[in-house]
FIDREN-518390 format. One line per field, with one value per residue: residue number from 1; chain; x, y, z of N, C-alpha, C, O in turn. Coordinates in steps of 0.2 Angstrom, whole numbers. Atoms other than C-alpha are relative to their C-alpha. Last residue first. Layout:
// residues N
nr <- [NUM, ...]
kette <- [A, ...]
n_px <- [X, ...]
n_py <- [Y, ...]
n_pz <- [Z, ...]
ca_px <- [X, ...]
ca_py <- [Y, ...]
ca_pz <- [Z, ...]
c_px <- [X, ...]
c_py <- [Y, ...]
c_pz <- [Z, ...]
o_px <- [X, ...]
o_py <- [Y, ...]
o_pz <- [Z, ...]
// end
This chain:
// residues 267
nr <- [267, 266, 265, 264, 263, 262, 261, 260, 259, 258, 257, 256, 255, 254, 253, 252, 251, 250, 249, 248, 247, 246, 245, 244, 243, 242, 241, 240, 239, 238, 237, 236, 235, 234, 233, 232, 231, 230, 229, 228, 227, 226, 225, 224, 223, 222, 221, 220, 219, 218, 217, 216, 215, 214, 213, 212, 211, 210, 209, 208, 207, 206, 205, 204, 203, 202, 201, 200, 199, 198, 197, 196, 195, 194, 193, 192, 191, 190, 189, 188, 187, 186, 185, 184, 183, 182, 181, 180, 179, 178, 177, 176, 175, 174, 173, 172, 171, 170, 169, 168, 167, 166, 165, 164, 163, 162, 161, 160, 159, 158, 157, 156, 155, 154, 153, 152, 151, 150, 149, 148, 147, 146, 145, 144, 143, 142, 141, 140, 139, 138, 137, 136, 135, 134, 133, 132, 131, 130, 129, 128, 127, 126, 125, 124, 123, 122, 121, 120, 119, 118, 117, 116, 115, 114, 113, 112, 111, 110, 109, 108, 107, 106, 105, 104, 103, 102, 101, 100, 99, 98, 97, 96, 95, 94, 93, 92, 91, 90, 89, 88, 87, 86, 85, 84, 83, 82, 81, 80, 79, 78, 77, 76, 75, 74, 73, 72, 71, 70, 69, 68, 67, 66, 65, 64, 63, 62, 61, 60, 59, 58, 57, 56, 55, 54, 53, 52, 51, 50, 49, 48, 47, 46, 45, 44, 43, 42, 41, 40, 39, 38, 37, 36, 35, 34, 33, 32, 31, 30, 29, 28, 27, 26, 25, 24, 23, 22, 21, 20, 19, 18, 17, 16, 15, 14, 13, 12, 11, 10, 9, 8, 7, 6, 5, 4, 3, 2, 1]
kette <- [A, A, A, A, A, A, A, A, A, A, A, A, A, A, A, A, A, A, A, A, A, A, A, A, A, A, A, A, A, A, A, A, A, A, A, A, A, A, A, A, A, A, A, A, A, A, A, A, A, A, A, A, A, A, A, A, A, A, A, A, A, A, A, A, A, A, A, A, A, A, A, A, A, A, A, A, A, A, A, A, A, A, A, A, A, A, A, A, A, A, A, A, A, A, A, A, A, A, A, A, A, A, A, A, A, A, A, A, A, A, A, A, A, A, A, A, A, A, A, A, A, A, A, A, A, A, A, A, A, A, A, A, A, A, A, A, A, A, A, A, A, A, A, A, A, A, A, A, A, A, A, A, A, A, A, A, A, A, A, A, A, A, A, A, A, A, A, A, A, A, A, A, A, A, A, A, A, A, A, A, A, A, A, A, A, A, A, A, A, A, A, A, A, A, A, A, A, A, A, A, A, A, A, A, A, A, A, A, A, A, A, A, A, A, A, A, A, A, A, A, A, A, A, A, A, A, A, A, A, A, A, A, A, A, A, A, A, A, A, A, A, A, A, A, A, A, A, A, A, A, A, A, A, A, A, A, A, A, A, A, A, A, A, A, A, A, A]
n_px <- [-1, -3, -6, -2, -2, -8, -1, -1, -8, -4, 2, -4, -8, -2, -2, -5, -2, 5, 8, 0, 6, -1, 5, -2, -6, -7, -4, -1, -7, -2, 3, 5, 6, 3, -4, -7, 1, -6, -1, -5, 0, 0, 4, 5, -1, -2, 7, 4, -2, 4, 7, 3, -5, 1, 6, 5, 3, -1, 0, -5, 1, -4, 0, 4, -2, -7, -4, 0, 5, 3, -1, 2, 9, 1, 2, 8, 5, 9, -1, -1, -2, -3, 2, -3, -4, 3, 5, -1, -5, 1, 4, -4, -1, 4, 2, -4, 0, 7, -2, -4, 3, -1, 9, 1, -3, -5, -1, -5, -5, 0, -2, 1, -6, 3, 1, -6, -5, -4, 0, -6, 3, -3, -7, 1, -7, 3, 0, 6, 2, -7, -2, -5, -7, 0, 7, 2, 7, 6, 5, 3, 5, 1, 5, 1, -6, 0, -7, -2, -9, -3, -6, -3, 5, -2, -2, -5, 2, 6, 2, 2, 5, 4, 7, 5, 8, 2, 4, 8, 5, 1, -6, -6, 1, 0, -7, -4, -8, -1, -5, 0, -7, -6, -8, -4, -6, -6, 1, -3, 4, 7, 4, 8, 4, 7, 3, 4, -3, -8, -7, -6, -7, -5, -4, 2, -2, 3, 6, 4, 4, 4, 3, 4, 3, 5, 4, 2, 5, 4, 5, 4, 6, 4, 3, 7, 6, 4, 3, 4, 5, 4, 5, -3, -1, -9, -1, -4, -8, -7, -2, -4, -4, -4, -6, -4, -3, -5, -5, -2, -4, -6, -3, -2, -6, -5, -1, -4, -7, -4, -2, -7, -5, -2, 6, -3, 4, 7, 0]
n_py <- [-6, -7, -1, -6, -6, -2, -6, 0, 2, -5, -5, 2, -2, -6, 0, -5, -5, -7, 0, -1, 4, -1, 2, -1, 2, -6, 0, 4, 4, 3, 7, 0, 1, -7, -2, -1, -5, -1, -5, -5, -5, 2, 5, -4, -7, 3, 3, -5, 0, 3, 1, -4, 1, 6, 4, 2, 6, 3, -4, 1, -6, 2, -4, -6, -7, -1, -3, 5, 1, -6, 0, 5, -1, -5, 2, 6, -6, 2, 1, 5, -4, 7, 1, 3, 5, 6, 0, -5, 3, 5, -5, -4, 3, 3, -5, 2, 6, 0, -5, 3, -2, -7, -3, -3, -2, 1, 1, -6, 2, -4, 4, -2, 3, 4, 6, 2, 1, -3, -6, -5, -6, 0, -5, -9, -5, -7, -5, 1, 8, 3, 8, 1, 0, 6, 2, -6, -2, -2, -2, -6, -4, -6, 2, 1, 4, 7, 2, 8, 0, 6, 2, 4, 6, 5, 0, -2, -7, 1, -7, 0, -6, 0, -6, -2, -1, -1, -5, 1, -2, 6, 0, 1, 8, 3, -1, 4, -1, -5, -2, 6, -1, 4, -1, 3, 3, 6, -2, -6, -4, -1, 5, -2, 2, -3, -8, 2, 4, -2, 5, -3, 1, -4, -5, -7, -1, -6, -1, 5, 0, -6, 1, 4, -2, -5, 4, 4, -6, 0, 6, -1, -6, 2, 5, -2, -1, 5, 3, -5, 0, 3, -3, -6, 0, 0, -5, -4, 5, 2, -8, 0, 5, -1, -2, 3, 3, -6, 0, 6, 1, -4, 5, 5, -1, -3, 5, 6, -3, 0, 6, 0, -5, 5, -1, -4, 1, -3, -7]
n_pz <- [5, -1, 3, 5, -5, 2, 2, 5, 0, 0, 6, 5, -3, 3, 7, 2, -3, 0, -6, -6, -4, -8, -5, -6, -3, -1, 5, 4, -1, 7, 1, 5, -2, -4, -5, 2, 2, 6, 4, 2, -3, -7, -3, 0, -4, -6, -2, 0, -7, -6, 0, -8, -5, -2, -3, 6, 1, 6, 7, 7, 7, 6, 5, -2, -1, 2, -5, -4, -1, -3, -6, -5, -1, -5, -7, 0, 0, 1, 8, 3, 7, 3, 8, 2, -4, -1, -5, -4, -4, -4, -4, -7, -4, -3, -6, -6, -6, -6, -4, -5, -7, -1, -1, 6, 7, 4, 6, 2, 6, 5, 5, 4, 5, 5, 0, -4, 5, -3, 0, -4, -4, -9, -2, -1, -2, 2, -6, -4, 1, 0, -3, 3, -4, -5, -5, -4, 5, -2, 5, -2, 7, -4, -2, -7, -3, 0, 0, -3, 0, -3, 2, -4, -3, -3, -8, 0, 1, 3, -1, 4, -1, 4, -3, 4, -2, 7, -1, 0, -5, -4, -5, 4, 3, -7, -2, 4, -3, -2, -4, -3, 0, -4, -1, -4, 2, -2, -7, 0, -7, 3, -2, -1, 2, 1, 3, 6, 5, -1, -3, -1, -4, 2, -6, 4, 6, 3, -4, 2, 5, 0, -4, 2, 7, -2, -5, 6, 3, -3, -2, 5, -3, -4, 2, 4, -5, -3, 6, 3, -3, 1, 4, 2, 8, 1, -2, 4, 1, -6, -2, 5, -1, -5, 4, 4, -6, -2, 5, 1, -5, 3, 4, -3, 0, 5, 3, -4, -1, 3, 1, -3, 4, 7, 5, 3, 7, 1, 2]
ca_px <- [1276, 1276, 1265, 1249, 1251, 1245, 1231, 1233, 1233, 1215, 1208, 1215, 1208, 1191, 1192, 1196, 1181, 1171, 1184, 1195, 1197, 1206, 1208, 1216, 1215, 1203, 1191, 1185, 1188, 1176, 1167, 1178, 1186, 1202, 1209, 1196, 1181, 1180, 1173, 1170, 1155, 1159, 1149, 1159, 1176, 1170, 1163, 1180, 1189, 1178, 1183, 1200, 1214, 1200, 1198, 1215, 1227, 1236, 1238, 1236, 1228, 1223, 1216, 1214, 1222, 1218, 1200, 1193, 1188, 1205, 1211, 1201, 1206, 1224, 1220, 1214, 1228, 1241, 1260, 1262, 1268, 1264, 1264, 1264, 1257, 1250, 1255, 1274, 1272, 1258, 1266, 1281, 1270, 1263, 1279, 1284, 1270, 1271, 1290, 1285, 1272, 1277, 1278, 1298, 1302, 1290, 1276, 1273, 1256, 1248, 1242, 1240, 1239, 1230, 1234, 1240, 1225, 1214, 1198, 1200, 1183, 1191, 1181, 1169, 1169, 1155, 1165, 1161, 1176, 1180, 1164, 1155, 1138, 1121, 1115, 1128, 1135, 1153, 1167, 1185, 1192, 1209, 1215, 1232, 1240, 1224, 1222, 1203, 1196, 1177, 1166, 1147, 1141, 1153, 1145, 1142, 1125, 1130, 1148, 1154, 1169, 1183, 1198, 1211, 1224, 1243, 1253, 1260, 1278, 1288, 1297, 1285, 1269, 1274, 1278, 1260, 1252, 1233, 1232, 1216, 1210, 1194, 1181, 1162, 1149, 1132, 1119, 1121, 1117, 1121, 1140, 1153, 1172, 1185, 1204, 1208, 1223, 1218, 1200, 1184, 1169, 1150, 1136, 1125, 1132, 1130, 1134, 1145, 1153, 1157, 1166, 1175, 1182, 1188, 1197, 1206, 1210, 1219, 1227, 1234, 1241, 1250, 1257, 1262, 1271, 1281, 1288, 1293, 1301, 1312, 1327, 1342, 1335, 1337, 1317, 1311, 1306, 1296, 1286, 1281, 1273, 1263, 1259, 1251, 1242, 1238, 1230, 1218, 1215, 1205, 1193, 1192, 1189, 1176, 1165, 1166, 1159, 1146, 1140, 1141, 1127, 1116, 1115, 1127, 1119, 1132, 1146]
ca_py <- [543, 527, 513, 508, 491, 475, 467, 449, 454, 462, 447, 436, 448, 446, 427, 424, 420, 413, 401, 403, 402, 416, 414, 422, 417, 427, 414, 404, 417, 428, 433, 448, 448, 455, 437, 430, 422, 409, 407, 392, 381, 363, 367, 382, 374, 359, 368, 379, 362, 358, 372, 378, 369, 366, 384, 390, 398, 414, 419, 408, 410, 396, 398, 389, 373, 357, 361, 349, 363, 372, 353, 353, 368, 364, 348, 355, 370, 355, 362, 358, 379, 378, 394, 398, 401, 418, 437, 439, 423, 430, 448, 439, 428, 441, 450, 431, 432, 449, 446, 429, 436, 429, 412, 406, 397, 394, 404, 402, 393, 396, 387, 396, 389, 400, 403, 421, 425, 421, 416, 397, 387, 375, 373, 358, 340, 325, 309, 295, 297, 315, 323, 343, 348, 343, 360, 360, 344, 338, 327, 324, 308, 302, 286, 291, 288, 290, 309, 311, 329, 327, 343, 348, 362, 378, 391, 393, 389, 372, 369, 350, 349, 333, 336, 320, 324, 325, 324, 307, 314, 302, 319, 316, 315, 332, 341, 335, 343, 340, 328, 323, 342, 341, 352, 345, 356, 359, 373, 373, 356, 350, 351, 361, 356, 367, 361, 341, 342, 353, 350, 360, 349, 351, 339, 331, 313, 311, 294, 291, 306, 306, 289, 293, 310, 303, 289, 300, 314, 296, 293, 312, 313, 296, 301, 317, 306, 296, 311, 320, 302, 299, 305, 303, 288, 286, 293, 280, 268, 281, 287, 267, 267, 282, 274, 261, 273, 284, 268, 264, 282, 284, 272, 281, 298, 291, 282, 296, 308, 296, 293, 311, 313, 298, 306, 300, 292, 293, 280]
ca_pz <- [132, 139, 131, 141, 150, 139, 147, 153, 170, 166, 159, 174, 186, 176, 175, 193, 201, 185, 183, 167, 149, 139, 119, 104, 88, 82, 74, 88, 101, 92, 109, 115, 131, 130, 129, 118, 130, 138, 156, 166, 173, 168, 152, 147, 149, 138, 125, 123, 123, 110, 98, 105, 93, 77, 78, 75, 88, 86, 104, 120, 138, 151, 168, 185, 180, 185, 189, 176, 166, 166, 161, 147, 140, 143, 134, 117, 119, 120, 123, 140, 146, 165, 174, 195, 209, 204, 203, 196, 185, 177, 173, 167, 157, 148, 145, 137, 127, 121, 115, 106, 96, 78, 75, 67, 81, 94, 102, 120, 125, 142, 160, 176, 192, 206, 223, 222, 211, 227, 221, 219, 214, 203, 186, 187, 182, 181, 182, 170, 158, 162, 160, 156, 160, 151, 143, 129, 126, 135, 134, 142, 138, 150, 143, 148, 132, 121, 127, 122, 119, 114, 111, 109, 106, 102, 93, 72, 72, 78, 81, 85, 92, 89, 100, 99, 113, 115, 131, 132, 127, 114, 107, 89, 102, 112, 95, 89, 103, 95, 85, 76, 75, 70, 69, 64, 57, 57, 53, 34, 33, 13, 22, 16, 18, 25, 25, 24, 38, 52, 49, 47, 42, 36, 43, 29, 30, 48, 54, 38, 40, 56, 55, 39, 44, 61, 52, 39, 53, 61, 46, 43, 61, 59, 43, 50, 65, 52, 42, 58, 63, 49, 54, 66, 74, 92, 95, 83, 97, 105, 88, 85, 102, 97, 80, 89, 102, 87, 78, 92, 95, 79, 84, 101, 92, 82, 96, 107, 93, 90, 107, 109, 95, 101, 119, 134, 149, 161, 163]
c_px <- [-5, 0, 2, 9, -1, 0, 4, 1, 2, 8, 5, 1, 4, 6, 1, -1, 6, 4, -2, -8, 3, -4, 2, -5, 3, 4, 4, 3, 1, 6, 3, -2, -6, -7, -2, 4, 8, -3, 3, -3, 6, 1, 3, -4, -7, -1, 0, -7, -4, 4, -4, -8, -5, 5, 0, -7, -5, -2, 0, -4, 5, 0, 4, -3, -6, 4, 8, 2, -1, -7, -2, 2, -3, -6, 2, 0, -6, -4, -6, -1, -2, -2, 2, -3, 3, 5, -3, -8, 0, 4, -4, -5, 4, 0, -8, -1, 4, -1, -6, 1, 3, -3, 4, -8, -1, 4, 7, -1, 5, 4, 0, 3, -1, 6, 0, 0, 5, 5, 6, -2, 5, -4, 1, 7, -1, 6, -3, 0, -6, -1, 7, 2, 6, 6, 2, -6, -1, -6, -5, -7, -5, -8, -6, -8, -2, 4, 1, 8, 3, 8, 3, 8, 1, -5, 0, 3, 6, -2, -5, -3, -5, -8, -5, -6, -2, -9, -3, -5, -6, -3, -1, 6, 7, 0, 0, 8, 4, 6, 2, 6, 2, 8, 3, 7, 5, 4, 5, 2, 5, -3, -7, -4, -8, -5, -8, -1, -4, 3, 5, 5, 5, 7, 8, 4, -1, 1, -4, -6, -6, -5, -6, -7, -6, -5, -7, -7, -5, -6, -5, -5, -6, -6, -5, -3, -4, -5, -6, -6, -5, -7, -6, -5, 2, -1, 9, 5, 4, 5, 6, 6, 6, 7, 5, 3, 5, 4, 5, 6, 3, 6, 7, 2, 4, 7, 6, 3, 6, 6, 4, 1, 6, 6, 2, -6, 3, -3, -7]
c_py <- [1, 4, 6, 0, 5, 7, 3, 7, -1, 0, 7, 5, -4, 2, 7, 3, 1, 5, 5, -2, 0, -6, -1, -3, -2, -2, 5, 2, -6, -4, -2, -7, 0, 0, 8, 3, 2, 5, -1, 6, 6, 8, -3, -5, 2, 3, -2, -1, 5, 1, -5, -3, 2, 0, -5, -3, -1, -7, -5, 6, -3, 6, -3, 5, 6, 5, -1, 3, -6, -4, 8, -1, -4, 2, 5, -2, -5, 4, -6, -1, -9, 0, -6, -1, -2, -5, -8, 0, 5, -3, -7, 2, 2, -4, -2, 9, 0, -5, 1, 5, 0, 1, 7, 4, 2, 2, -4, -1, 5, -4, 6, -4, 3, -2, -3, -7, -4, -2, 4, 7, 5, 6, 0, 4, 7, 6, 5, 4, 0, -6, 0, -8, -3, -1, -7, -2, 4, 4, 4, 3, 2, 3, 3, -1, 1, -1, -8, 1, -7, 3, -7, -1, -4, -4, -7, 3, 4, 8, 0, 7, -3, 5, -1, 5, -2, -3, 3, 7, -1, 3, -8, -1, -2, -9, -4, 0, -6, 0, 5, -3, -9, 1, -3, 4, -2, -1, -2, 2, 6, 3, 2, -5, 1, -5, -2, 7, 2, -3, 2, -5, 5, -2, 2, 6, 8, 4, 6, 0, -6, 0, 5, -2, -5, 2, 3, -4, -4, 5, 2, -8, -2, 4, -3, -4, 6, 4, -5, -3, 5, 2, -4, 5, 8, -1, -1, 6, 3, -3, 0, 7, 0, -2, 4, 5, -5, -4, 7, 1, -7, -1, 4, -4, -6, 1, 1, -5, -3, 2, 0, -7, -1, 4, -4, 0, 6, 1, 4]
c_pz <- [-7, -5, 3, -2, -6, 2, -2, -4, -6, 2, 1, -6, -6, 3, -2, -7, -2, 6, 0, 4, 7, 2, 9, 5, 6, 1, -1, -6, -4, 1, -4, -1, -5, 1, 2, 6, -7, -3, -6, -5, 0, 3, 8, 3, 3, 8, 5, 4, 4, 6, 5, -1, 6, 8, 2, 4, -7, 1, -5, -6, -6, -5, -3, -6, 1, 0, 2, 7, 4, 2, 6, 8, 5, 2, 4, 9, 2, 2, -4, -7, -3, -7, -2, -9, -5, 2, 4, 6, 7, 5, 4, 4, 5, 4, 2, 5, 6, 3, 4, 6, 6, 9, 2, 0, -5, -5, 0, -7, -3, -6, -7, -8, -7, -5, -6, -1, 3, -5, 1, -3, 3, 1, 7, 0, -1, 3, -2, 5, 3, 1, 0, 3, -4, 2, 4, 3, 3, -6, 3, -4, 4, -7, 3, 1, 8, 4, 0, -1, 4, 0, 4, -2, 3, 4, 1, 9, 1, 1, -4, -1, -4, 5, -6, 2, -9, 0, -7, 2, 0, 9, 3, 7, -5, -3, 6, 1, -3, 5, 1, 5, 3, 0, 4, 1, 4, -3, 6, 8, 3, 7, -3, 1, 0, -5, 4, -2, -8, -7, -1, 3, 0, 3, -5, 3, -2, -3, -1, 7, -4, -5, 0, 5, -3, -5, 3, 3, -5, -2, 5, -1, -7, 1, 4, -4, -5, 4, 3, -3, 1, 5, -2, -4, -2, -7, -1, 2, -4, -2, 6, 0, -4, 2, 5, -1, -3, 7, 3, -3, 1, 5, -1, -6, 4, 4, -5, -4, 4, -2, -6, -1, 3, -3, -8, -7, -5, -6, -2]
o_px <- [-5, 1, -2, 13, 1, -4, 9, 7, 7, 12, 9, 7, 9, 9, 5, 4, 7, 3, 2, -14, 9, -10, 8, -11, 7, 8, 7, 5, 6, 11, 0, 2, -12, -11, -2, 1, 13, -9, 8, -9, 5, 6, -1, -7, -8, -5, -4, -10, -5, 1, -9, -12, -3, 6, -1, -7, -7, 3, 2, -10, 9, -5, 7, -8, -12, 8, 10, 3, -6, -9, -3, -1, -6, -9, -1, -4, -10, -4, -5, 0, 3, -7, 7, -9, 6, 11, -7, -9, -2, 1, -5, -4, 4, -4, -9, 1, 1, -1, -6, -1, 1, -7, 9, -10, -1, 1, 11, -4, 2, 6, -4, 9, -7, 12, -1, 5, 6, 7, 6, -3, 3, -7, -3, 13, -4, 9, 0, -4, -10, 0, 10, -1, 5, 8, -2, -9, 0, -4, -7, -6, -8, -6, -10, -11, 0, 4, 1, 11, 1, 12, 2, 10, -1, -8, -3, 6, 5, -2, -5, -4, -4, -10, -2, -10, 1, -12, 0, -10, -10, -2, 4, 10, 9, 4, 6, 11, 6, 5, 5, 6, -1, 11, 2, 8, 5, 4, 7, 7, 11, -8, -9, -1, -10, -3, -10, -1, 0, 6, 5, 5, 5, 6, 11, 5, 1, 4, -10, -11, -10, -11, -12, -13, -11, -11, -13, -13, -11, -12, -11, -11, -12, -11, -10, -8, -9, -11, -12, -12, -10, -12, -5, -4, 1, 3, 13, 8, 10, 11, 11, 13, 12, 11, 11, 9, 10, 10, 11, 11, 7, 11, 12, 8, 10, 12, 11, 9, 12, 10, 10, 7, 10, 11, 8, -8, 4, 0, -12]
o_py <- [6, 2, 11, -3, 4, 11, 2, 8, 2, 4, 9, 7, -1, 6, 9, 6, 7, 11, 10, -3, -1, -6, -2, -3, -6, 2, 8, -3, -9, -4, -8, -12, 0, 5, 11, 4, -2, 7, -5, 6, 10, 10, -5, -2, 1, 2, -2, 2, 4, 0, -3, -2, 2, -6, -5, -6, 4, -10, -10, 7, -7, 9, -8, 7, 4, 6, 2, -1, -8, -3, 8, -3, -2, 3, 4, -1, -4, 3, -10, -7, -10, 3, -9, 0, -8, -4, -8, 1, 2, -6, -7, 3, 0, -4, 1, 9, -2, -4, 1, 3, 2, -4, 8, 6, -3, 6, -2, -6, 10, -10, 10, -5, 4, 1, -9, -9, -9, -7, 9, 8, 9, 10, -1, 2, 9, 5, 7, 2, 2, -8, 5, -10, -5, -7, -8, -7, 5, 6, 3, 8, 0, 4, -1, -1, -3, -7, -11, 2, -8, 5, -9, 0, -4, -1, -12, 8, 10, 11, -2, 9, -8, 3, 1, 3, 1, -5, 7, 7, 1, 0, -11, -5, -8, -14, -6, -5, -12, -4, 9, -8, -11, 3, -3, 6, 1, -3, 1, 6, 6, 7, 8, -10, -2, -3, -6, 9, 4, 1, 8, -8, 7, -7, -2, 12, 11, 9, 6, -3, -5, 1, 3, -3, -4, 0, 1, -3, -2, 3, 2, -7, -2, 3, -6, -2, 8, 2, -5, -4, 4, 0, -9, 11, 12, -5, 4, 10, 1, -1, 3, 6, 0, 2, 5, 5, -6, -3, 8, -1, -7, -1, 1, -6, -6, -1, -2, -6, -3, -2, -3, -9, -3, 2, -7, -6, 12, 1, 0]
o_pz <- [-11, -11, 3, 2, -12, 0, 2, -6, -8, 1, -3, -8, -9, -1, -7, -9, 0, 5, -1, 2, 8, -1, 11, 3, 7, 0, -6, -10, -4, -2, -4, 1, -3, 3, 7, 12, -7, -4, -6, -7, 4, 7, 12, 7, 9, 13, 9, 8, 10, 12, 9, 4, 12, 10, 8, 10, -11, -1, -4, -6, -5, -7, -1, -6, 0, 4, 7, 11, 6, 8, 12, 13, 10, 7, 10, 13, 6, 8, -9, -10, -7, -9, 0, -11, -3, 4, 9, 12, 12, 10, 10, 10, 10, 9, 7, 11, 11, 9, 11, 12, 11, 11, 4, -5, -9, -9, 4, -9, -5, -5, -7, -10, -7, -5, -7, -3, 0, -6, -1, -9, 8, -3, 12, 1, -5, 8, -8, 10, -1, 7, -2, 8, -9, 3, 9, 2, 9, -11, 9, -8, 8, -13, 5, 7, 13, 5, 6, -6, 10, -5, 10, -8, 9, 9, -1, 10, 3, 6, -10, 5, -8, 10, -11, 7, -14, 5, -10, 6, -5, 14, 5, 6, -4, -1, 7, -1, 0, 10, -3, 8, 8, -5, 10, -5, 9, -9, 11, 10, 5, 7, -2, -1, 5, -10, 7, -8, -12, -11, -4, 9, -6, 8, -8, 2, -7, -2, 0, 5, -8, -5, -1, 3, -6, -5, 3, 1, -6, -2, 3, -3, -7, 2, 2, -6, -2, 3, 2, -1, 4, 2, -1, -5, 2, -9, -2, -2, -4, -1, 5, -1, -2, 2, 4, 1, 1, 8, 0, 0, 6, 3, 0, -6, 4, 1, -5, -4, 3, -5, -5, -1, 0, -6, -8, -9, -4, -11, -4]
// end
């Protein structure tokens, strides 16, 4: 494995420790698919247990750092520059249905910018990781975004709002425009992994709206260190807090942004 800093070692160790419980719980969730009740509650408990394990590991290693977590919320630290951003189970619905497309996402935000990230899928043992200025890796292999420049040959990933979430009409319109101009669209259901797949060149671009900071912080760092571009969908810089994100290789970033831009209203 490439040399990892003390910081990255702490993050990877925390992810792997929580992953052991998640894999056990994933097996249980798969077994519960024949049941009519209890699966959702079981997965919620698995989510909470994983977050607690990560919180304990990182608190022990860096006691002054703050936290932003999906379940526990925000915890201020004595160190105002550094805070951990944690999603213990990205892709909960996939996990719930026994689909092995979920991940632990851990990011370190330094001075309100993504500094380091780990996205780990325990079901496939794929560990994506990056630290600012050090490149991006999948397990022990250096990764880079794709070099495709022809939009018609590019594969995009997206997220679509599920029942009760706003923005479905706009998302479907965006998806239609992308489908008309590219090789296809995939909707895998785990934003952190979608971003990691852009970093590894599996997807050429990814976009989604109404996301939280813990959905994107780690993946964004990995994409940038893999040579890609990350912004809000309209090109703004506040993707951590705005909720919209576009990640793409540098060859098609501008084309992707133009494709997703809402057309002017008639009249």
